[in-house]
C-alpha positions, 0 to 999 in steps of 0.5 A, spaced: 108 809 581 113 812 584 118 806 587 122 808 594 127 803 597 131 803 602 137 799 604 139 796 610 146 794 607 145 787 611 146 783 605 151 781 599 152 789 595 153 785 589 147 780 590 142 787 592 136 788 587 134 794 591 141 798 590 139 795 582 133 799 581 135 805 584 142 805 580 137 803 573 133 810 576 127 805 576 126 807 584 129 812 589 134 810 595 131 813 601 134 813 607 131 810 614 129 817 616 123 816 611 118 816 613 111 813 608 106 818 607 099 815 608 098 814 599 105 808 600 105 802 600 110 798 604 111 792 603 112 788 610 112 781 610 109 782 617 104 787 615 096 784 617 094 785 611 095 782 604 096 787 598 089 787 594 087 791 587 083 795 592 091 798 594 091 801 587 089 808 589 096 808 593 101 812 589 107 808 591 111 803 592 117 802 598 121 795 599 125 794 604 131 791 603 135 787 609 135 780 611 130 776 612 134 774 620 133 781 622 127 783 619 122 782 624 127 788 628 127 793 621 119 791 620 117 794 627 120 800 626 115 806 625 116 807 618 108 810 616 104 808 610 100 802 608 103 796 610 101 790 606 103 783 606 104 780 599 100 773 597 104 767 596 110 767 590 114 763 588 121 766 587 125 766 581 131 769 584 138 765 583 139 764 591 132 762 593 129 759 586 122 756 586 122 757 594 115 760 596 116 766 599 123 768 599 123 774 594 128 779 592 126 786 593 126 787 585 121 780 585 117 785 591 116 791 588 114 787 580 109 783 584 106 788 587 105 792 580 102 786 576 097 785 582 095 793 582 094 792 575 101 796 571 104 790 568 108 793 563 112 798 569 112 790 572 116 787 567 121 793 566 123 792 573 124 784 571 127 785 566 134 788 569 135 781 570 136 775 566 132 771 571 126 776 572 122 774 567 122 767 570 119 770 576 112 772 572 113 765 568 113 762 575 106 766 578 102 768 571 097 764 573 096 765 582 099 773 579 093 774 574 087 772 578 091 776 584 090 782 579 082 780 579 081 779 586 076 782 589 077 782 596 082 780 601 077 774 602 079 773 596 086 773 594 087 768 601 082 763 597 086 764 591 094 763 595 090 757 598 088 754 590 095 755 588 098 753 594 095 748 598 100 747 603 099 754 606 092 751 609 096 749 616 102 753 615 102 762 614 107 764 609 111 770 610 114 773 603 121 775 605 124 781 601 131 779 601 137 778 596 
């Protein structure tokens, strides 16, 4: 699966996981003018649909790295592709450790790959950071369940079973470094 990243340069460049994915040759950095095809999953915390294993027919993933404070503006630009929101997961990155839904770009890409059944690829992304494997440890059970889900409704039920605090609130997964 091809991975593309757009870095809006709104966060600390030394902590930018999108830049590091590109630097390590795991992702291709594209410009803001990039238009995703219909076979590209655009990781979007404001998307109306959750990512499910049914999205595995897609050929690529696009992660947009921007400040959470400016995310709404960024994600409502015309980007193309199939916009999907990740189901609830815990962050392992040092800035947001164990916070629900505040993922770095590398965590978001790895989560997508896990859910789509590409576990080894997901681990290669996580392994570029010392804290990366902790993401899989923190989220092992929900990731396995999400990867077996047959529908978006089932993903929502799994979310609520692992994260009961979602019953009255909605979590938006942020891609933030």
